[in-house]
C-alpha positions in Angstrom: 199.5 -42.6 130.8 199.0 -39.3 129.0 195.6 -39.1 130.7 197.7 -39.5 134.3 200.2 -37.0 133.0 197.8 -33.9 132.2 195.3 -34.9 135.5 199.3 -34.3 137.1 200.0 -31.8 135.4 196.4 -29.6 136.2 196.9 -31.1 139.8 200.0 -29.2 139.8 198.3 -25.9 138.0 195.9 -25.7 140.1 198.4 -26.2 143.2 200.0 -23.3 141.7 197.3 -20.8 141.7 196.4 -21.6 144.5 199.3 -21.1 146.2 199.4 -17.9 144.0 196.2 -16.6 145.7 196.9 -16.8 148.8 200.1 -15.0 148.3 198.5 -12.5 147.0 195.4 -12.7 149.9 198.8 -12.1 152.1 200.5 -9.1 151.1 197.7 -7.5 150.4 196.5 -7.5 154.5 199.6 -7.5 155.6 200.1 -4.2 152.9 197.0 -2.2 154.3 198.7 -3.2 158.2 201.8 -1.7 157.8 200.3 1.2 155.0 196.7 1.7 155.7 195.5 3.9 152.9 191.5 5.6 151.3 190.5 7.4 148.2 190.3 11.2 148.9 190.3 12.6 145.1 188.4 15.5 143.5 188.1 18.2 145.8 185.6 21.5 144.3 184.3 24.8 145.6 182.4 27.4 144.2 179.9 29.3 145.2 175.9 29.8 144.6 173.3 32.0 144.4 173.2 35.7 143.1 175.7 37.9 145.6 178.8 39.5 145.0 181.0 36.5 147.2 184.3 35.2 145.0 186.8 32.1 147.1 189.8 31.0 146.1 192.1 28.8 148.4 195.9 30.1 149.7 197.7 31.2 145.7 194.9 31.8 143.2 193.2 35.3 142.8 189.3 35.4 143.8 187.3 33.6 141.5 183.6 31.5 141.3 184.8 28.7 141.5 187.9 26.2 141.4 189.3 23.0 142.2 192.1 22.2 144.5 195.1 21.3 143.0 197.5 17.9 144.1 194.5 15.8 145.6 196.0 12.1 145.8 194.1 9.7 144.4 195.3 7.6 147.8 196.6 9.0 151.3 197.4 7.0 154.3 196.2 7.9 158.0 197.8 10.8 159.5 197.6 11.9 163.4 198.1 16.3 164.8 197.7 17.4 168.0 197.6 21.5 166.5 197.6 20.9 162.7 201.2 21.6 162.1 203.1 18.7 162.8 201.7 15.4 161.8 202.6 12.6 162.2 202.0 8.5 160.5 202.5 5.1 162.0 202.0 1.6 161.2 199.7 -0.5 163.5 200.9 -2.8 166.1 198.0 -5.2 165.4 196.1 -6.2 162.3 192.0 -5.6 163.5 193.3 -2.4 166.3 194.1 1.0 165.2 196.5 1.4 168.1 200.2 2.9 166.6 203.2 0.8 166.9 204.9 3.4 169.0 208.1 2.5 167.6 207.0 3.5 164.0 206.0 7.1 164.6 207.2 9.0 161.8 206.5 12.7 161.2 205.5 14.6 158.4 207.9 15.9 157.0 206.4 17.6 153.7 203.4 19.0 153.9 203.0 19.3 150.3 202.9 16.3 149.2 199.1 15.8 150.8 199.8 11.9 151.3 199.2 12.0 154.6 197.4 15.1 155.3 195.3 17.5 152.6 196.3 20.9 153.5 195.4 24.5 151.7 192.7 27.2 152.9 189.0 28.8 151.2 188.9 31.6 151.4 186.3 34.4 150.6 185.7 37.6 149.3 183.0 39.7 149.3 183.3 41.9 146.5 180.2 44.3 145.9 178.9 47.1 147.3 176.5 46.2 150.2 176.7 43.7 153.0 176.3 39.2 151.8 174.2 37.3 155.6 173.6 34.2 155.6 177.1 33.1 154.4 177.1 29.2 154.4 179.2 26.9 153.3 178.1 23.4 152.5 179.8 20.5 152.4 178.4 17.4 150.1 179.6 14.3 148.7 180.7 14.0 152.9 180.9 10.3 153.2 180.4 9.3 156.7 180.5 5.6 156.5 184.2 5.8 156.1 184.7 6.0 159.8 188.0 7.8 160.4 188.2 10.7 157.6 188.2 14.0 159.1 188.1 17.5 157.7 188.4 20.7 159.6 187.9 24.3 158.1 189.6 26.5 160.9 188.9 30.5 161.3 192.1 32.4 160.7 193.4 35.8 160.4 194.9 35.6 156.7 194.9 34.9 153.3 198.5 32.7 152.8 200.7 29.9 151.6 200.1 27.0 152.8 198.1 28.4 155.4 198.1 30.7 158.0 200.9 29.8 160.2 199.6 32.3 163.0 197.0 29.6 163.4 197.3 27.9 167.3 197.0 24.6 168.7 194.2 25.1 170.3 191.7 27.1 167.0 193.1 23.9 165.4 191.3 21.3 168.1 188.6 23.3 168.6 185.9 20.5 168.3 183.5 23.2 165.8 186.4 23.1 163.5 186.9 20.0 162.9 184.1 17.1 161.2 184.1 13.4 161.4 181.3 11.0 161.1 180.5 10.9 165.1 181.9 12.7 168.2 184.3 10.5 169.3 187.0 11.6 171.8 190.3 10.4 169.9 193.5 10.8 172.1 196.2 12.5 168.4 199.8 11.7 168.1 201.3 14.4 170.2 203.5 17.3 168.9 207.0 15.0 169.6 205.6 12.1 167.9 204.7 10.2 171.0 202.0 8.7 172.0 199.7 10.7 174.8 196.0 10.2 176.6 195.9 13.7 178.3 194.6 16.3 175.3 191.5 15.1 173.3 190.0 16.0 170.2 186.1 15.3 170.0 185.1 15.9 166.4 181.9 17.7 165.2 179.4 14.3 163.9 178.9 14.8 160.8 176.2 12.0 159.3 174.6 12.7 156.1 175.9 13.2 152.5 176.3 16.9 153.5 176.4 19.7 156.1 176.4 23.1 156.4 178.7 25.6 158.3 177.9 29.0 159.2 180.0 32.0 158.2 180.1 35.4 159.8 178.5 38.1 157.1 180.4 40.3 155.2 180.7 43.8 154.7 181.7 44.6 151.1 185.4 44.4 150.6 185.6 41.9 153.7 186.8 38.8 153.9 186.7 35.5 155.6 189.8 32.6 155.2 189.8 29.0 156.3 192.4 26.5 156.9 191.3 23.5 155.2 192.9 19.9 156.3 190.8 16.7 154.5 192.6 13.5 156.7 192.5 10.0 157.1 192.6 10.3 161.4 195.0 6.8 162.5 194.0 7.6 166.4 190.3 6.9 165.5 189.4 3.4 166.6 187.7 2.5 163.0 191.2 2.9 161.5 192.2 -0.3 160.8 192.5 -3.3 158.3 189.4 -4.4 157.8 188.0 -0.5 157.4 191.0 0.0 154.8 190.4 1.5 151.1 187.2 3.3 152.2 187.3 6.9 151.3 185.7 10.0 149.8 185.1 11.6 145.9 184.0 13.7 144.4 183.6 16.0 147.6 182.8 19.7 147.4 182.6 22.9 149.3 179.7 25.7 147.8 179.6 29.1 149.3 176.1 31.0 149.5 175.2 34.0 150.8 172.2 36.9 150.5 172.9 40.3 149.7 171.3 42.7 152.0 168.8 45.0 150.6 169.7 48.3 150.3 167.0 50.4 152.2 
């Protein structure tokens, strides 16, 4: 009798465990559809080579290196046509990136960095001779994410929160946006609607690192960039099966060679 009771109790416990596992699996799968996320932590910047180059973000004084602050460990997909108006949405289906139009919502506080990391990369020649062959090398790039995008948009000024004079055309220029593939996508419009008239085609970067050329800098001259890192919700790879992938330890290295004085 005791053996039957124990057997019945064991079967009951296993059944409850299976139900709990199924419920957990369902919740996780549904959570990806509602809030697909990916990691994006640890973005650092430093200068390299013997030169007079210094760097800063949108608020700090120029120095040899710094680490971006408030990079979120988890970010949710977003989309923008102009770099100023960002939107997020929920997927219409678990196996598709197509947004459910009724769920498109504007990101009201970009400083939270929950949907897009927004800052600046500013470069200064603090020396007495021109610096040539300047490059920005992006390290620990993760092309396997598929929907990871980064934009470095040349702008005119160092400004908290980014140079607001940046135009929509500057933001979506292919040469300024990088992804793992040169596949066009249609971002959510500035008014928060799905549209198919203005496509963005990023520049493909498939390796673990890549470089971006910077114009030569005369003494005391500066170069300014608005920096954006986000997971593009309108990218075909942004779907439940690929949720959880991300980027960790991304770093930017600025290099340059001082011109030899004659």
